[in-house]
N, C-alpha and C positions, 0 to 999 in steps of 0.2 A: 504494500500500500504506500503510495507516494502522497506526501502532504507538503504543501507550500504554505509557509507562515510569513505574513507581512507584519513586521514589528518585532524587534529584538529587545524590547524593554523587559520588565520583570515578568509580565504575563507571557509574552512570547518566549522568553528564555525558559521558563518553567514548563510550558507546554512542549517545547522542543526537547527538553531533558526527558520528560516522561515518554514521549513518542520514540525517542532514540533508545530509551531503556527497553521499550517493547519491540525494538528492531524494525521500526518503520523507516522508510526512505524519506528523509526530511530535508527540506531546503528552507533556509531562513533569509529574509530580505530586510534590509534597513539602510537608511541613508547615513546613519551615524557609524563612522569607522570604529569608534571605541566599543560600541555595542556589538558590532559584528566580530571584533577581535575577542571580546569576552565569550561569545558563542563558540568561535573557532577553537579557543584555548581550552574550553571545558566540555564541549559536547561533540560527539562524533556525527556531525551533520555537515551538509554543504551550506556555506554562508556567502551571501552576495551583498556587496555594497551597491545601493542604488534605490530608486523609488519603486515602491511596490505597485504604483499605478502606471508605470511605464510598460508599454507592450513589449519593448525590447528586453527589459529586465525580466518580465514574467516569462517570456519565451525562453530566455537563457536559463531560467529556473526550471523549465520543463513543464509549464502549466498545461500543455496539451496532453501530457501523459499523467497528470496528477488526478487523484480521486477527490481531493479535498483542498480547499483554500481557506485559511484562517486569517482574517485581517484584524489585528489586535493592537494597532498603534494607538497613541493618545489623541489622534486626529480623526474625527468622524468623517471629514471630507476625504482624507486619504483612504480610509477603510472602504467608504462607498465607491470611490473612484477605482480602487483596486478590484473590487467585485465587478464593477461595470466592464472594465477592460478585460478581466478574466472571462466574463460571460461572453464577450465578443470573440475572444480567442478560442475558448473551449466551452461550449454550452453544456457539456456533460459534467463539468467539475462541480462538486457540491461546495457551497459557500457558507461560511459562518462569519458574521461581522460583529465587532464590538462598537456599539453606538451609545454614547453617553448623554447626548442631548435629548431631553424629554420630548422635544418637538416631534421626534421620530416615533414615539410610542404608539400613536394611532395609525401608523402607516406600515406596520410590519407585514400585514397581508398584501399590501400593494407591492412592496419590495419583493415579496415571495412569489406572487403570481405573475408579475411583469418584470422587465429588466430592472435591476441586475439579477433577479431570480435568487435571492438570498434565502436559503433554507432556514437558517436560525440567526436571529438577532438577539444579542445579549446587552442589556444595559445594567452595569454593575450596581448603580445606585438603586434602580427599581428592584433588582433581585434582592438586595439587602432588605428593602422595605417589605417585600413579599415574604421573605424568610421570617422577619420579626413578627409580621401579622400571623403567619402560620404557627409560629411557636406560641403566640398568645392564645390561639384558638384551641390548642391541644394541651391541657394541663399536664405538667411534668415532662414535656417533650424537650429534648435538646437539639433535635434536628427534624425538619419536616420537609417533605417534597410530595409531588404528585405526578401521575402519568395517566394514560388513557383519557386525555382531555379532562382531567380532574375527577374522574369517576373513582379512581383508586388513589389512596394516599399511602406513603410510607413514612413512618415516624421512628425516631430514635429516642429511647427512654432509658434513663439510668435506673436500674432496679435497686431500690433501697431494701434494707433488712426487714422492714415492716410489710413489704408487699406480699400478697398471698401467692405470688408466682415464685418467690424466692425458695429454692430447694425443690421446685416441681420439675418433673420430667416433662418434656414437650408433649408426649403422648397423653399426659394427664391434664393438660391445660384446658381442653374443652369442658371437662367435668368441673374444674375449679371456677372457670369464668361463668359457666351456666348459660352461655349464649353462643352464637356463631363466633368462633375464635379467629383472631387475625393470624396470618401466616408469619411466623418468625423466620425471617430469611437469613439473618446473620447475628452473631454475638461477638462483641469485642470484649475480651477479658484481659486486662493489662495491655500487653503489646501483641496479644494473639488474636487473630481473626478466626472465628469458628463458624463453619457452615453446619448448623445443628441437625441432628436426626432425632427421631422419636425417643430414643433411650437417653439422650443427653439431658442433663439437669441444668437449670438456671440457678445462679447463686447471686447473693447480694453483691452489688458493685459492678455487675455486668452492664454493659451498654447494649441493649437489644434493639434490633431494627426489625420492624414489623410492617407488613403490607396488608391492607384490608380496604373494603369499600369505604368511601368517604364518611358516611354516616356513622360507621362503627368506629373509625379512627377518632372521631370527635368525642368519644366517650373516654373517660379516664380509666387507665389500667392501674388498679391499686392493690 
């Protein structure tokens, strides 16, 4: 899988690091020589000095062969322009753009359905607000997200010693909760990530991640 990243700041650097760790073919573009030097010195990826909105630079980066373009500079104009040029050069590439200006919030569908055909737009400030709102709506949650157009939520909850789930086997949870139980998809115990099975027990201090219909996740697990 080939991924082109426009922007070698903190966001671009860490995304490139993660993708390189997963053995993806990564190309990073930035106009800042120091940022590119940092990438070259620390990550096993191709790094190019230049404008991510330049058709020459994107072609040099191999945009025609890329499966995904991530535009994550601090400039909304640059990110949009890079997506538009990439869409012209390679209509099949999937595009993700970082757009911070709230003026774009109501136009996500427009940018997705028409040029530059951006599949995903992320506004960091809006996502923070959504996360805080989600945490406030689920008592005891430390992490909240959703998928399937909001019909299903996943929540992360710290299991305290007074919880009736502390010490319970996963197979016993439906009887303890007394209703349709959520799916416990993962457990973080200290530094260990556990994909639990029915015989596994939950213990106080676990961070448990559950997925369930939205109405069920809005109820407190105590």
